[in-house]
N, C-alpha and C positions, 0 to 999 in steps of 0.2 A: 394387483388391486386388492383392497380389503373386501372380504366377504361380508355381505349385509344379510342379517336375519330379518325377514319381513313377514308379517302376519298375512295370511290369505284373507283377502277382503272381497275380491271381485270374481266373477265367473272365469275370467281369463286366468287369474291366479290359481283357481281351483283346477282348471284344465291343465296348467303346468304341473300342479301338485300330483294329479292323477297320472299324467303322462311320464313323469320323471323316471319311475322304475323301469318302464318299457325301454326308455332310451339307454340307461346305463347298463341294463342287463342284456342288451341286444348281442346275440352271439354267445351268451353264457349258457352252456348246455344244461345246467341243473335247474335254472329258473323256470317256473311255470307261470306264464302271463295270465292274470285273471281277466275276466270279461270286462271290457270298458263299460258296458251298460250296468253291470252290477257294482262297479266301483263308483259310478256316478250316483247310484241309489244309496250306497253305503255312506258317502261323505256329505249328503245333503239332509238337513233336518226334515224337509218335507217328505222324504221317502225312507227315512230310518227312524223308527220309533224310539230308539235308545237316546236320541238327542233330547227327548222330552224330560228325562230324569238325569241328565248328565250335563255338566259344564264341559266345554271343549275349546280348543284352540288349534289351528293349523298354521304351520309356518314353513316358509321356503328359505333356503340359503341361496343367495343370488351373488354370482361372481361375474363381473363384466356383463351384466344384464342377462345372464343365462343361469338357469337353475343348476345348483351344485349340490343340493341336498334338500331333505324335507323331514318333517316330524309332525306328529299329532299329540296333543295333550288331552287327557280325559279325566274327569272326576265323576265317577259313577255314584251319585248320591244314594240311590237305592241300595247298592252294595254296602256303602259306608254306614248307612243308618242301621242296616240289618246286622252288621258285624261290629258296630261300635268303633269304626276305624276313621282315620283321617289320611286316606290313601289316594294319591293321584297315580296316573298311568301314562307312560309314553308308548306310542304305537306308530307303525308305519315309518320307522326311522330308516332312511336310505341316504347314502352320500357317495360322492366319489372317494377314491382312496386318499383321504386327507383327514388325519386325526383331529386337526383343529376345527374342521367343519362339524364333525360329529360332536365334539366337545361344546361348540357354540350352540348347536341345535338343542342339545340336552340342557345346557344352562338356561336357554330361553324357556323351556318347559318348567325347569326347576323354579325359576323366578315367578313364573305365572302361577304355579301351584302354591308356592310359599305365600304369595299375596292373598291367596284364598284360604289360608289357615291350614294347609295340609302339612302333615308331619313327615311323610316319606313319599318317594317316587319309585314305582316299580315298572318293569317292562322287559321286553315288549309284550303288551297285553292290550286287547281291544276293549270294547264296551263289555262284552261277556266272554265266557270261555268257548262260545261257539265261533268266535273270531280267531284267526291264527295267533298263537302266542309262543313265546320263547325263541331265542336264536339257536339255530343249529350249531352244535359244537363238534360233533363226530358223525361220520356217515355221509359225507358229502358225495361219495361215489355212488350212493344208492338212489334209486328213483324216489322222489318225494310224492306225497299225496297232496291233493289240491287243498286240503284243510290245514296245511302247515306252512311256516316260513321256509324259504330256501335262500338264505342270505349269503352275501360274500363272506369268505373266510376271515377277512380282516375286521369285520364289524364287531364281533364280541370283544376283541382286543382293544378296539377304540373305546368301547363302553367302559371296560375295566380301567383303562387309562384315564377316564374322566371321573374316577373315584367310586365306581359301582362295584358291588360284591354280590356273590351268589345269594338269591332268595329261594329258588326252588329248581330242581332238576326234574326232567321227564325222560323216561326211557321208552324207546320204541323197539318192540321185538319183531323178529322175523321168525315165523313158524312155518317150516317146510311141510308141505302136505304129503302124507304117505299114500299108498295105494288104497287104503281104506281107513275108516275112523278107528283109532286105537281101541283095543278091547276093553281096557279099564274104564275109558270114558263112556263107552256104550253101556257098560254094566251099571254105572252110576245113573245114567239117564233112564235105563230100563227100570231100575228100582223106583225112581221117582214116578214113572208112568204107572207102574204096578200099584203104587200107593195112591194114585189119582191126585197127586199134588197139583198138577196143572194139565192143561190141554194145549197142544202145539198148533198154532195156525201158520200155514204156509200159503204163498200167493203165486199166482201165475200172471196176473194182470194188475196194472197200477190202479185201475178202477176198483178192484177188490181190496186193495191196500188202503185206499183213501179214507174210508170210514174210521180207520184205527189210528190215523196219524195224530189227531189231537189228543187221544187217550195216551198214546206213547209219550208225547211231549209233556203232558201233565205228570206222568209218572217220572219223567226225567227230573222235574222240579222236586218231586218227593225224594228221589234217590240221591240227588247230587247236592242238596242244600248245604251239607256240612263239608263238602269237598273244597279244597283250596281253590280260590278264585272264582267259584261258581256264583253267578248272579241269576236269580230266579227270573223266568220269562213270564210276561203277562199274556193274556189270551190273544191280543193283537200280534205280539211278537211270535207266538206259536204259529199263527196263521201265516205270517211272513216267512218263517222258517220252512213251513210245509210247502209254500209256494216256490221257494228257491230250490228245494231239494227233490220234491216229488217227481218233477219231470226227468231227472237224471238217475233216479233210483232204479235198480233192476230188482223187480219183486222177488226173484228167485233167492235173493240174499238178504231179505228182510224176514226175520222170524219173530213171532209174537207168542208169548205164553199167557193163557187166560185161566182164571178160576171162576167158574160160573160165567158171568158176562163181563167180569172185570179183568183188565189187563194187569198182570202181575210181573211181567218181565218182557224184555225185548232185546234184540241184537240186530244191528243194521250195518251192512257192509256193501261195498260196491266195487266194480272193476276199476283199476287205476286208470285215470283219464289224463295223466300228465302229458303224454305225447300228443294226444288229441288237442289239448289246450295250446300246446306249443305251435302246432300246425295251424290252428285257428287264429293265432296271433291276436287274441283279445276280442275277436268278433265272431258272433254266431252266424251272421249273414254276409254274403249269400251262401257260402258253403262251409262255414265254420262248424255248424252243428253236425254235418256229415262227417267231418274229420274227427270230431269227438266221439261219435257213435262207432266209427271204424276203429278207433283206438280201444274202445271198450271191448270190441270183439276179438282183438288180437293180443291184448296184454295177458301176461301170466301172473300178474300180481293182483290179489284181492285186498282192498283196503278196508279194514274194520273202522267204522266211523264212531259208533257209540253203542253202548249197551247198559242195561240196568235191571235190577230186580227189586221189587218192593221189600221193605225191611223185614216184614213178617214171613216172607217166603225165602229168605236167604238161608243157606246151609241145608236146603231140602232137595237139592239136585236140579233146580230149575236152570242153573247156569249150564249144567251138562246137557240138559234137553236142548237148550238153544244152541250151545256150542257144537254138539253132534250134528244137528240139522244143518248148521252153517257149513261145517267141514264137509259133510256129505254132498251138499249142493256145489261147493267149490271143487271138490274132486271130480264130480260128474261133469262139471263145465270145463275141466282141463286146466285149472289154475295150478301153479307150482308152489306158491307160498302165500301167506297172509301177512300183511303189515298191520300190527296191532294198534297203531295210533298211540297217542300219549298215555303213559302209565306213570302216575306220581311216584317219585323215588321212595316214599315211605309206605306205599300201598303194597306191603309184602304179600298179602293174601293173593291178590290178583297177579302179581308178578310171579309168585310161586306156581300158580296155575299155568301161566305161560311156559314156565321152565319145565313143568311136568310133561308138557306136550312137545318138548324138544326145542322150545323157542330160545333164541339168543338175541341179546341186545345188539342192534346194528345201526341205531341212530340215537343221539342224545341231544336234548334241547335244554336251554337254561333261561330262566327269568332272573333279572337282576334287580337290585334295590339300592337306594341311596337315601339316607336320612337327611331331612332338610333343616 
């Protein structure tokens, strides 16, 4: 039968849209199921502030009355106005192993974006770069972090077959942890401390960390404004992001640098929770949260989530102060390696720092584009 591309209009449609990835990835070892509760919040305007400044469309591919694929289209007007662009995004693309379904879903979003005056379509990318972005190209054998896609191997090829080309690549490094922090790294950090460039804050309890979260997120806006794909967060979005991540952060792996009373740098990492999310199967209750906590205690992989330094404090050793503290905490906790998360392919400075620490690229992600 002919596959129909149908816009999501009803609650039942949205339920099918959200459930579809859980169905097709069942038994697929690499995939990490997100929490159903968070998916419902993400895809509804009443619980996701990003809808207030974005146009969106959600669509299902339906074959013989059963979902066979899905896609979301996004136009982030805040981003476009700040950058002077006419860019639309596709996100959440999933389908069965059928190139025609992928092509038809992409064509649906292309037509939707074209009628709204957009000049190009990129993806996969969500509302902001805090959402998963980029299809995994290499490193399928490695454990993913909960902040990244883990797509079927066939999906990038389907997108390329629909006329898309490379927009941007991201590299993810694996940094194996030695028995102690490298001496050259400690020396740089010690020099910064000796010159009183900054003061390091470390935490033992989430309640101690909570007062600094908003300041860290505001600094993120300052640090990342010029980075590819970054969309500034407003105060409400910062509060939502803090609500989502504070309960799962381990304060031992959150490091903050201050000068006086001002936050000038930060580094946030967390134990890899992938296996816990798999065992929870998308649900926190009744026992899912216990499985996630157990995974955090047993993993040997520390996932670096995000870090930044205020522009006037860069090149002064703040990165080494934060990095040394994170490595020391990871070594003490018994982790074997750090997953660095996405590094832009052109960010040679940061990538060079990873390589000095013995890091090697072990995953690669790609964002695609097509001119409309």
